[in-house]
Every structure is written in C-alpha cells, then in structure tokens.
C-alpha positions in Angstrom: 8.4 -0.6 5.8 5.5 0.6 7.8 4.4 4.3 7.2 2.0 6.4 9.3 1.0 8.9 6.6 0.6 9.1 2.8 3.3 11.7 2.7 5.8 9.4 4.4 4.8 6.5 2.1 5.2 8.8 -0.9 8.7 9.9 0.2 10.0 6.4 0.7 8.4 5.2 -2.6 9.9 8.1 -4.6 13.4 7.6 -3.2 13.4 3.8 -3.4 11.9 3.5 -6.9 14.4 6.0 -8.3 16.4 3.8 -10.7 14.3 0.8 -9.6 11.0 -0.8 -10.5 7.5 -0.5 -9.1 5.7 -3.8 -8.4 2.1 -4.7 -7.3 0.7 -4.3 -3.8 3.2 -1.8 -2.4 6.2 -3.8 -3.5 9.2 -2.3 -5.4 12.8 -3.1 -6.3 15.4 -0.4 -5.6 18.2 0.4 -8.0 20.3 -2.4 -6.5 17.6 -5.1 -7.0 16.5 -5.3 -3.4 12.8 -5.8 -2.8 10.9 -3.5 -0.4 7.2 -3.4 0.6 6.0 0.1 1.5 2.7 0.0 3.4 0.7 2.3 5.6 0.2 1.1 9.2 -3.5 1.3 8.8 -3.5 -1.5 6.1 -3.3 -4.3 8.7 -6.2 -2.8 10.6 -8.3 -2.5 7.5 -7.5 -6.0 6.2 -8.2 -7.6 9.6 -11.6 -6.1 10.2 -14.1 -8.6 11.5 -16.5 -7.7 8.7 -15.3 -9.9 5.8 -17.0 -7.6 3.2 -14.9 -4.6 4.3 -11.6 -6.5 4.4 -12.3 -8.0 1.0 -13.0 -4.6 -0.5 -9.7 -3.3 0.9 -7.8 -6.4 -0.4 -9.3 -6.0 -3.9 -8.5 -2.3 -4.0 -4.9 -3.1 -2.9 -4.5 -5.7 -5.7 -5.1 -2.9 -8.3 -2.3 -0.7 -6.8 1.4 -0.5 -7.1 2.1 2.4 -4.7 -0.5 2.1 -1.9 -3.0 5.0 -1.6 -4.4 5.3 1.8 -7.5 7.4 0.8 -8.4 4.7 -1.8 -8.1 2.0 0.8 -10.3 3.9 3.2 -13.0 4.5 0.5 -13.0 0.8 -0.3 -13.3 0.0 3.4 -16.3 2.3 3.7 -17.9 0.9 0.5 -17.5 4.0 -1.5 
C-alpha cells in the first residue's frame, strides 16, 4: 500500500495491526494473517537517489523500523 502522508500511513497501520502483528520494514500481518506492506510514496524516490550514500542511509534507517516514519527517512537522506 502506497501512502502520500504520514497521517495516511499511520491510519492504515493502526487499522491493519489491530489484532495483528507488526513486522520490520513497513510490513505487518492483519488479524486474518494476511501480510501488508505500508510505505510512503517518497520511499522509492529516496532509495533510488543516484547518490549511493543517500540511498544507503535511507535503507539503513528503514531496516530499524517497523512502521515507516517519513521524517526519519528524510533526516537519514539529508545525513542528519
């Protein structure tokens, strides 16, 4: 599922994890055991940046997350 804002991502995450299970890198299982990946649309742009250092920082930040946090990804991208 591709979300445009953190608020949209948070809403889907909250609804789908209710009775389910959070998993790494934006993945979750809903109460029926179905797997979903909830990601912001900007993630693909950040990961495919031509500067490998930027994309690596974003990828490494994402690996530490369950629910994706856009602001954290953007800070990693900028090197902060």
